[in-house]
Every structure is written in C-alpha cells, then in structure tokens.
N, C-alpha and C positions, 0 to 999 in steps of 0.2 A: 687543380693545378697549384693553388696556394698551399694546400695541405702537403703536397709532394715537396715543394720548396722548403717548407718548414721542417719536414722530415730530414731532408738533406742537411740543412743547417744544424739541426739537433745532433745528427750523427757526427758532423765535423766538429762540433763543440765538445763532445764527450772526451774526457782526458785520454782514454785508451786510443782514440783515433788522432790525437793532436800530433803525434810524431810521424804520422803517415802523410804522404803527399797527395794521395788520391783517396776518394771516398770508398772505403771498403764496407760492403754491406752483405748481409746474408740474403742473397737473392732467392726469391720464391716466385711462384707463378703470379700471385697477386701483385707483387711489387713490379714485376716485368710488365704486366698489363697496365698498371697505373703510372709508370714512370714517364715523366715529361721533361723537356728541355726548357730551361729558363729563357726568357726573351733576350737577355744580354749576351748569351753564348750561342754559337752555331751547333755545338754538340757537347754532351756530357757523358763521362765514362763512369760506370758503376762497377767496381771490382768485387768479385765474389770472394767471401772469406774462406769458404771451404774448398774451392778448386783453384789451385795456384795458377795464375796467369790468365784465367778466364775473366772477361769483362763484357758488359753490355754497353754498347754505344747507342745513346739516344740523341737523335738529331732534331733540329728545330722543325723540320718538315713532318716529324712524327714517326719517321722510320727508326726501327730498333734492330740492331745487329749484334750477334755474338762474335767475339774475337778471342784469339789466344795470343798472348804476348810472351815471347821467349827470347833467349839469347842463343845465337848460332855459335859455331865452332870458333869463330874469330872474335867473339865477344860483342858483336853488334846486336842491338835490340831489334827484333823483328816482330811482326804481328801478322797473323793469318786469319782470314775471314772464315768463320765456321758456318754461319748461315743467318738468315733473317729470323726474327723471333716469331713471325707468322708461320714460318715453315718448320721451325725446329723448337721443340719443347726444351725447357731448361734442363730437365734430366738428360735429354739426348745431347744437349750441348756440353754438359759436364762429362758424359761418357766419351764424346768425341774429343774433348780437350784432353782427357786422360790418355786416350789412344795416341793422340798427336804428341803429347809430352813423352810418352813411352818410346815412340819412334825417334824422337829428338834425342833422348838419352842414349839410344843405341847408335847414334851417329848420323841419322838421316835428317836432312833438312827439307821440309815440305815445300818451301818456296823455291829451293834450288831445283827440286824435281819438276815443279811447275814451269820454271823458266827454261829448263832443258826441253820439255815437251813443246814449248813455243818455238824453239829453234828448228824443230823437225818440220820440213815443208809439207804442205798438203799435196795430194796426188796431182791436182791441177797446176799447182805452182811448180812442181818438179817437171811436169810435162812441158809447160811453157818456157821455163827458164833453163832447163838442162837437156831434156830429151829431144825436143824439136830442133833446137839449134844444132845439136850433134848429128841427127839423121839428115838434115838438109845438106850437109857437107858431102855425104857419100852415097845416099840412097836416091835413085832416080824416081822411085814410086812413093816419095814422102807425102805427096798430096793425098794419096789414098789412105795413108796412115792417119793423116790429120782428119780426114772424113770419118774414119772408123772411130778415132778417139772422141771427136766432137759428138757423134751420133749415139755411140754405145757406152763408152767407158767413162767419159767425164761427167755425164749426167748422173751416173750411178755412184761413182767413186771419187768425184772431184773434190769433195770437202773432207775426205778421209785422210788420216795421217799415215 
C-alpha cells in the first residue's frame, strides 16, 4: 500500500504531470490489480494516458470500477460506468470506452438512452396503473381479467418492459 502511494506521489511530482489536475497514468493489468485508495480519501481516480476519458476509480472499500467521462451536447460533463475491474479486463474497458466515445461523437448520449428506458413502464406497472383502472369502468367481467393476468401473464411478463 505504501509503495502505491509513493508511486502516485512520484507521478504527480513529475513536471510533465504538474499542469494536469488529475493523476494520468499508463494503466496496465498490474497497476489495476495493485491500486489502492489512501486512508485520507474515500476514492481515487486514475486516468488512462492512452484512452481519452477512461479512468479507474478505486474506493476505500477496495472496489475498483472503470468509468468513461465525456461532455454531452450541452457541454455538461457526464460519466458512465463501464464495469467493475473484476468483471472487465483493462483491454475490454478500453475497447468499450472507444465504442462509447464513437457513439457520442455521432450524437448519441448513452446516459440519455438509459434514462429514456427507465421512463418506460414494466408490464405489471402498465397493468396496475393504466389497464385495470380503464377496464373497471366499462367491462363487467373485469374480475376474470384480473384473475387471468395474476395467474398467467404477470408471473411470466411482469418485469418486462
């Protein structure tokens, strides 16, 4: 742990990195495995030199996650989680970051797409909030519809979008 802190301090002290606000490092598999967070901070970010916007967030709990930081169409700085370092290799994180940056350059915003998908109700939410109140107003046999939905459709499709 002490070696890692010394390495971070050494990198920050090199004149090439003095103008930079964040620690930019050539990330490799050994560094990702050995990276630790200092006791004074809750998390530390290590930005990759070779992949623009990619950084590794190391938390005090020991968790390590890859993120991509970018600017959206309005100029706001956004970041999207790419994956945990236990699940995603560094080379895969770089490829994924390149793909995301490419789609961002073409005008797509990954976080916007994600928020739009959250606005779509699940099948069970649609049934309980919109369909059942509607059929209760005009259909005399709505109780048999509720039974059919509860026994057959909702268990199978309830969590689907």
